[in-house]
C-alpha positions in Angstrom: 104.3 170.4 60.3 106.5 167.7 61.8 107.3 164.4 60.1 105.3 161.5 61.5 106.9 158.2 62.2 103.9 156.0 61.4 105.6 152.8 62.6 106.4 154.3 66.0 102.9 155.6 66.3 101.4 152.2 65.7 103.9 150.6 68.1 102.8 153.2 70.7 99.2 152.2 70.2 99.9 148.5 70.5 102.0 149.1 73.7 100.0 151.7 75.6 96.3 151.6 74.4 94.6 150.8 77.7 92.0 152.4 80.0 94.4 153.4 82.9 95.4 157.1 83.1 99.1 156.1 83.4 98.8 154.2 80.1 97.0 157.0 78.5 99.7 159.5 79.5 102.3 157.1 78.2 100.4 156.7 74.9 100.2 160.5 74.4 103.9 160.9 75.2 104.9 158.0 72.8 102.7 159.5 70.0 104.4 162.9 70.5 107.8 161.2 70.3 106.6 159.6 67.0 105.9 163.2 65.7 102.1 163.1 66.1 101.1 166.3 67.8 97.5 167.2 66.8 94.2 165.4 66.9 94.0 165.7 63.1 97.2 163.7 62.9 96.1 161.2 65.6 92.7 160.3 64.2 93.6 158.6 60.9 96.5 156.6 62.6 94.2 155.3 65.4 91.5 154.5 62.9 93.9 152.5 60.7 95.3 150.7 63.8 91.7 149.8 65.0 90.8 148.5 61.6 93.9 146.3 61.4 93.5 144.7 64.9 92.0 141.2 65.2 88.7 141.7 67.0 87.1 139.1 69.3 83.6 138.7 70.5 82.9 139.3 74.2 81.4 135.9 74.7 83.5 132.7 74.6 82.5 129.7 72.5 81.3 126.4 74.1 84.9 125.3 74.7 85.9 128.6 76.5 87.9 130.0 73.6 87.7 133.5 72.2 85.6 133.9 69.1 87.4 135.8 66.4 85.4 138.4 64.5 88.3 139.1 62.1 89.5 142.6 61.2 87.1 145.4 60.4 88.8 147.2 57.5 88.4 150.7 56.1 86.1 151.9 53.4 85.6 155.3 51.7 83.2 157.4 53.7 79.8 158.4 52.3 77.7 161.6 52.8 79.3 163.7 55.6 82.4 161.4 55.8 83.0 161.7 52.0 86.7 162.0 51.2 87.8 160.1 54.4 88.3 156.5 55.3 85.9 155.1 57.9 85.4 151.7 59.5 83.4 149.2 57.5 80.0 149.2 59.2 79.1 145.9 57.3 82.0 144.0 59.0 81.1 141.7 61.9 84.0 143.3 63.8 82.7 146.9 63.3 81.3 147.4 66.8 84.4 146.1 68.5 86.7 148.1 66.2 84.6 151.3 66.8 84.9 150.8 70.6 88.6 150.2 70.3 88.9 153.4 68.3 86.9 155.4 70.8 88.9 154.1 73.8 92.2 154.9 72.2 91.0 158.4 71.2 89.8 159.1 74.7 93.5 159.2 75.7 93.9 162.4 73.7 90.9 164.2 75.1 91.4 166.8 77.9 91.1 165.2 81.4 88.6 167.8 82.5 86.4 169.9 80.4 86.2 173.5 81.4 83.0 174.4 83.3 80.6 176.6 81.5 80.1 179.9 83.1 76.5 180.3 84.2 75.2 183.8 84.8 72.9 184.0 87.8 69.4 185.2 86.8 68.5 188.6 88.1 65.3 188.9 90.0 62.9 191.1 88.2 61.4 193.7 90.6 58.0 195.2 89.9 57.8 198.6 88.2 56.8 201.6 90.2 53.7 203.6 89.2 56.1 206.4 87.9 58.0 203.9 85.8 54.8 202.5 84.3 53.6 206.0 83.5 57.0 206.8 81.8 56.8 203.5 79.8 53.3 204.3 78.6 54.3 207.8 77.6 57.3 206.5 75.7 55.2 204.0 73.8 52.7 206.6 72.9 55.5 209.0 71.8 56.8 206.2 69.5 53.5 205.6 67.9 52.8 202.4 69.7 56.1 200.8 68.8 57.1 199.1 72.1 60.5 197.9 71.0 61.5 201.5 70.0 60.1 202.9 73.2 62.1 200.4 75.3 65.3 201.1 73.4 64.8 204.8 73.9 64.3 204.4 77.6 67.4 202.1 77.9 69.5 204.7 76.1 68.3 207.3 78.7 69.2 205.2 81.6 72.7 204.2 80.3 
C-alpha cells in the first residue's frame, strides 16, 4: 500500500473537481500522483473534502448574492454505514455536499460500462410424435417423475 499525500489529494480536488472530461482526467492523474490509487482510498478523502467545502444554495437572495448553507460536516454512520464517517443528513448543506461528493466520485468511475452479454433465445420447435412417445415412455419408466425422465433423456442425447 502506498503512502497517501492527503494535502496533495485535497489540493487536486480543489483544482480539478469539475464536470468536464479533461478536468476529470486531470483529477484522477493528480490523485494518483498524491498516492491515491484505489476507490477505497479515494472515497474517504472526497467525502472529507465535500464535508469541509462551503456550500451555497442554488437560488440567490433578493440582492443577487449567493446564500451560504455552511459546511455539512461528518458524523458516525448508523446501521449499514456503522463504523464509517458519513455526511450529516441533518445539515442544511447536506444535499449540496452529497451532490458535490457524487460529482467528484464520478471522475473515478469507468468511462463506459461493459455491455452485458445477452444470449439470443432459441426458438422452441414442436416435438414430433416419436419424441412425444419417447418422453411418455421415459416418464412411465421413472414412475411418473418428469424431472428424472427429462434428465435421463438429456443424458442419452449428450
